[in-house]
N, C-alpha and C positions, 0 to 999 in steps of 0.2 A: 447510387452507392453511398452517398452522404447520409441518406436516411437510415442506413444500416450501421453507421458508426458515430452518429452525433452524440449519443449518451456517453460513449467511451471517451470521445473528445472532451466533453464537458467535465467528466470526472478527472481526466488527465489535467486539465487546466486548474481545477480545484486542488489537485495534488501538488501542482507546481506552486500555486499560491500558498498552500500550507507550508511547503518547504521554505518559501521566501519568508513567511512569518516566523518560522523557527530560526532562520538565519538572523533576522532582525532582533529576535530575543537575545541571541548570543552577542550581537553588537551592543545592544543596550546593556547587557550584563558586563561586558568588557568595560564600558564607560563607567558603570556604577561601581565596579570593584577595582578599577584602575589596572586592568590586565591588558597590556598591549600585545598585539600579534608579534611574533609567532608563539608567544607563551600560551600554554594550554592548562596551566595549573594555577591555583589560587585558592580562595576560600571555598569550602564545600558547596556553598550556594551557587557559585560560578561553575564549578566543575560538574555539578548535576545538570545545569542548563546546557553546558557545552556537550556533555556526553549524550544527553537526550537528542540534541540536534544531530550530532555525528551518527548516532545509532539510527535515527530516522532516515538520514541521507544514505546510509549503507543499504537499507532495505528498499529504498525507493525504486531503483532499477528492477529489482525482482518483482515488486508490486506492479510496475508498469507492464513488464513483459507478460505476466500472468493475466492482468486485466484485459489486455488486447487479445491474447490467445483465447481466453474464455469467451470474450465478446464476439470474436470473428468465427470461431469454430463451434461454439455451443449456443449461447443466447446473449445478445447485447444487453437486454434489460436486466437479466439476472447478474451478469458481470458488473454492470454499472451499480446495481444495488449493493452487491458485495464490495465494490470499490468504495462506495460511500461509507459502508460499515467500517471498512479498513481505515479510511481517513479519519473517521470519528474516533476509532480506537487509538490511532496514533496521536491524535490531539489529546485524548485523555491520558495517554502514556506520557506525553511531553509535560502536561500540566501536573500530573502526579509526580513525576521525577523531579520537576522543578520544586515542588513542595517538600518531598521526602523520598529517599531512594526506595523505601518500602512501598510507596504508593504507585510505583511503576509496574509492579508484578502482575496484577490482574489485567490491566490493559494490554501488556505485552503478550500475555498468553492468549487473550482474545484476538488480538491482531494476527498472531501466529496461526490461530485456528482458522481465521478468514483466509489467510494465505494458503493453508492446506486445502480448504474447500475450492479455492481458485485453481490450485494444482489439479485436483480431482476433476473439476469441470473441464478444464483445458484438456487434460488427458483423454477424457471421454469424448469430447468434441473432435479432437485430432484422430483418435482411434476410429470413430464413426466415419470421418472423412476418408481415411485410408481404406477402410473396409468397403465402403460404398463405391469409391472411385477406382480402386485398383484390384479389388477382389470381386466386386459386383454383389456384395452382401450388404443389403440395407436392413440393419437391425430394427430401426424404427418401423419400417414397413412390415417386417415379420412379427413384431410385437403387437401391432394393431390388427393384424390379419386373423 
């Protein structure tokens, strides 16, 4: 079983490390700009870093759910590759937002596109599972026949 999920687990750990990096960036920005918790406002430079981290945290559970569904029901390798693309896009988003709010746009659209692909792959995998196990219709077998 572990050989069927090891890439998903590795991408999950990388995602958690990325989230930790974003959190550390907020801590560093709080110290740099003298913003004590629970304050969330300050100079625009701080607010951009804070928003980038919060936004990334909000999407992280969605990403994890889709990563694992796509990997378990469709293909682990494809899901892991898409997961790496998503994490890279999120890193670009964070660094872009940190520099300027206008530089966040392209990476956020790219990461959203990756999430949509993960949704599609997950749905196809789950649909195939239900059709083959409960209806007895194996679409892959019929396509290759």
